[in-house]
N, C-alpha and C positions, 0 to 999 in steps of 0.2 A: 682583718684588713682595717687599719685605722686611717689611712690616707684617703681622704674623700676623692681627690682627683684621680688617684690610682683606681679606686672603685669605679668611677665613671668611665675611665679609659678601658678597664677590663670588660665592662658590660658592653661598650661600643665596639670592642675588638671582635673580628670575625673568627680568628684562629682557625682557619680552614686548613686542616692537615690533609695532605694527599700523598699517596704512594704512586709515583708516576713512572710509566714505562720508558726507560732510556735504551731499550734494546735496539741493537744495530749501530749505535754510536761508538766511535773509537774512544780509546782511553784519553786521548788528547781533547776531543770534543767534550767528553764528560768533565774533565778537569776545568776546562774553560767556563763551564756552566755553573760551577760551584759558587754560591753567594750571589748569583745572578737571578733576576726576576724573569721567570718564564711564564708563558701563557699556556694553560692546560685546558682540557675539555671541560673540566668542572668549573674552572675560573671563567671560562667563556660563557657557560650556562648561567652563572651568577650575574655576570655583566649584562646578559640579555634580560634577566629578571629585573635588575635595577633600572634598565632603560624602560622596560614596560611599566615600572612603578613611577616613572616620571623623572628619573635622574638622567637628564640629557647629557651631563658631563661625566658619566660613568667611566667611559673609555679614555678620558683625558689623561689619567694617570695609570692606566692599565699597562701591564707588561706587554712588550711587543716581540720578545724573542720566541720564535717558533722552532719546531723540530726541523733541523737543517736537512734531514733526509726526505721529509715529506712536504715541508712548507706549510704544514697545518699545526694547530695546537697539540702539545704533547698529550698523549692518552693517559687519562687518570684511571688507575686500576682500582684503588680503594680510597675512601675518605675517612675523616675522623668520625663520621656518623656510624661507622662500623666498629667503634671502640666501646667496650664495656667499662673500662677503667683506665685511669692514667694518674700516676703519682710520681712526685719528685723524689729521687733517691740519691744518696751520697756515695761517691765512688772512693773507697778507702785507698785504692791504688794510685789514683791520679790527683785526689783531693778536690775533684770537681763534682758537678752534679749531672745527672742524666734523667730521662723520663722513662719509667717502666710502664709499658703499655700492654693491655690485655684486650683482644677483640671480642666482639659478641660471637655467639655460636654461628650466626650466618656470616659474619665477617671472617671468622676463623676458617670456615669452609671455603669461602671465596679466595681468601689469602692463600690457603693451602693449594687450591687449584691453580692460582696465578703463578705462584713461585715454583710449583712442580714443573710447569711447562717452560720456565725461563731460567733454569739453572745455568750459571755461567754468564748471565746477562746482567748489566747494571740496572738497578732500580733506585730512582731518586726519591728522597724524602723531602717534600716541599711543604713549607709553611707559609701561608698567605702569599703565594707565588714565588717565594725565595727558596732556592735550592740549598738545603742545609747540608746534605751529604748524598752520595750516590754509590753506596756499597754494591758489590757484586753478589748476586744470589748464589750461595754455595750449596744450599740444600733446600728442600721443601720446608716452609715455615707455616705454623698455624697458631699456636698459643704462646703468649708472653714473649715479647721482644722489647728492645730498648731503642730510644732515640738519643743519640749522643751529639754533643755540641759544646761550644765554649760557654756554658750556662753558669751564671751565678745562682745562689740558692733562691733569691727572689725571682729571677727570670724563670728558673725551672718550676717553681711553685706556681707562678702566674700562668705559665704555658700549660701546665697540667690542669689547672682550673679551667682555662679556656677550652682545652680539649674535651674535658668532661662535660662542659656546658654546651658544646656544639657550635655551629656556625649559623649566621643569619644571612638570608639571601638578599636582604635589602638593608640600606644604611639607616642608622638611628640618628635622629636629630635631638639634641639636648634642649628640652623645653624649660625644665626647672630642676633644681637640686635642693632637697630638704635634708638637713642634718638633724637626725633624731638621736639624742644622747641615750646611753644605756640607763641613766638614772630615771628617765621618763617612765620606762616600763616598771622599774622598782617602785616609783612613786605611786603608780596605778595599783600595784599589788598592796602596798602599805595602806592606801586609802581604802581599798576594798576590805582588807582585814579589819581596819578601824571601824568602818561602817558595819561590818558583820558583828563585831564585839558590842557596839552600841545597840544594835538591833536585838542581840541575844539578851542583853541586860534589860531592855525594855520588855521583852517577852517574859522573862523570868519575874519581873516586877508585877506584870499583869497576872501571871499564874498565881503568885503568892496572894495578891490582893483579892482576886476573884474566887479562888478555890481554897484559900487559907492553908490549913495543915496539908491537904493533898498537894497543894501548889508548892509547899516547901519540899515535899518528897520528890515532886517533878523536877524542881530546881537542882536538887542533889543528883537525881538520875541523869539530868541533862549534862551536868559537869562530868559524870562518869562517861556518858556517851561521847562527849567531845574528846576526853582523854583517850579513850579506846580508839576513836577514829584517827587521832594524830599518831598513836602508837602504830596502827596498821599502815598509815601513810609512810612512816619512817621505816617500817620493816620491809615493805614491798620492793623498792620505795615508790612513792607517788610524787611527781613534781607539782607543786602548788602554783599553777598558772591561774590566770583570771577565770577561765571556764571551770577549772578544778575547784577553786574557792567558791564559785557560784554553786556548783554541785554540792559541796559540803554544807553551805548555808541552807540550801533547800532541804537537805537531809535533816538538819536541825528542825526545820519547820514541820517535817513529817513526824519527827520524834515528839514534838509538842502536840501535834494533832492526835497521835496515838494516846497520849496521856489524857487529852480532853475527852476522847471517846470513853476511856475507862472511868474517868471522874463523873461524867454525866450518867453512866450506867449506875455508879455507886449512889449518886443523888436520887435516881429514880427508885432504887431499892430501898433507901432510907425513907423516902416519902411514902412508899408502899407499906411501911411498918416493919421492915426487916430489921434484925439486930445489926449492930456494927460489924460483927464478925461475918455474919451471913451476907451483908451488903458488900463487904470487901471481896469475899470469895466470888459472889455472883457477878459483881462488876467486872472483875478481871476475866472470869471465864466467858461471859457473854460478849465482851468487847474483843476478845481474842480473834474471833472469826473475821470480823470487819478489818482489824489491823492486818491480819495475815493476808487477806485477799487483796486489799489495797496496795500493800507493799509488794506482793508478788507480781501484780499486774504492772506496777511501775518498774520493777526489776526487769521484766521481760522487754518493756519499751527501751530501757536503758541498754540492755544487751544488744538490741537492734542498732541503737545509736553507736555503741562501741564498735560493732561489726562494720558499719559503714564509715566510721571514723578512721579505719585503717586504710582507706583509699586515699590517693593523692588529692590534696586540696581540702580534705575534711578532717584532718588530724586534730583540729581544735575541739571537735565534738567528743573525742575519746576521753580527754581529761575530765570533762564534765560528767560523762557517763560513768566512768570508773569510780569517781568519789561519791556520786549519788548511789550507785549500786552498793558500795561498801557501807555507806551510811544507813541504807535501808536494811541491810542484813544485820548490822549491829543494833539497829532500832528494834528488830524483832526480839532481841535478847534483853535490851535495857528496859523496854516498855513493859515486858511481862515478868521479868526476874528482878531487875534492879529497882524499878519503881515500886513493885510489890514489896520487896524486902524493906526499903525505906519506909513505906507507908505502914507496914505491919509493926515496925519498930516504934514509929511515932505513935501509933494507936495504942501500943502497950504502955508507953511512957505517959500518955495523956488519956488513959482510959476513962477516968472519972470526969475530967473536963469535957471530953468529947460526948460522953453519955448525957451530960446535963446541958451542953450548948451545941446543938446540931449545926448551928451557923458556922462553927469552926471547920466543918466539913463542906461548907459551901451549900448546904441543903436548906 
């Protein structure tokens, strides 16, 4: 929906759909009520609610046509609240549009009971007090029926949207309308990605300057880590929302943290007099337990976040959780396999300089 005023009107509209009992009325009386605004028991209840909410003029424009046989509001059998789905459909035979409706389980049971006891009687379809049609019940109905009318595609789509959204018992007052363009969200994503790239570059520079040769291995491993993450995101796929990007950037931090644990263990081994080969082996082996335990505990927490992120209103959490979980799992591979491979290759190439200049290992 691109029309701002149409969006406001749709939100403010009540779209109260009712299936109203016209039983006992003659065919002439039924015909005269088509396109008329009638007062139903459900409408009367909503009017009372609006009056209690302080709307003193609620009945000023309310329908006044009552059931001619009883002198009371027409009895509402079912409302749109009993609907599970509503969608606009094209009728190839007439070239028009209709609304395909599916009730909830409870609504279907009530609808079945109601129609079974009134076969041969008229039942009005009333939208916001206006009688759209009043077909005669030919058989018991329960699942999937249609609402026909002289609808355009836009009218049918709007009506279906309103029916899916339900009705409001009180009127809405427009306080302010803010137009947020689609580019604003994209700008936020772009800025987040840019900030993440800058942060990663700064971290890589720190690793190389502080840990020297191991820092170079960590930088190469971090590039592999990022590529693997993006490949998995594409494969699943994972939508990179702002929370998802945040989870990915945090996983990069955990990958760097794992490398730091390894390098610090290697430095301790070298200071203890171990050879370069022994220091590398012991550094990776002894740091593995800490990396495994910290990543596993974080994965468990993220799994809980992902579980609760499936509930309404908390879906923003699931994107963060899934990217962080994937990053942590991939980190278990890159920290112990990829970083080790790069560091061993560099140690082979620079074996003599490293033996003579321990500061190249950050020791």
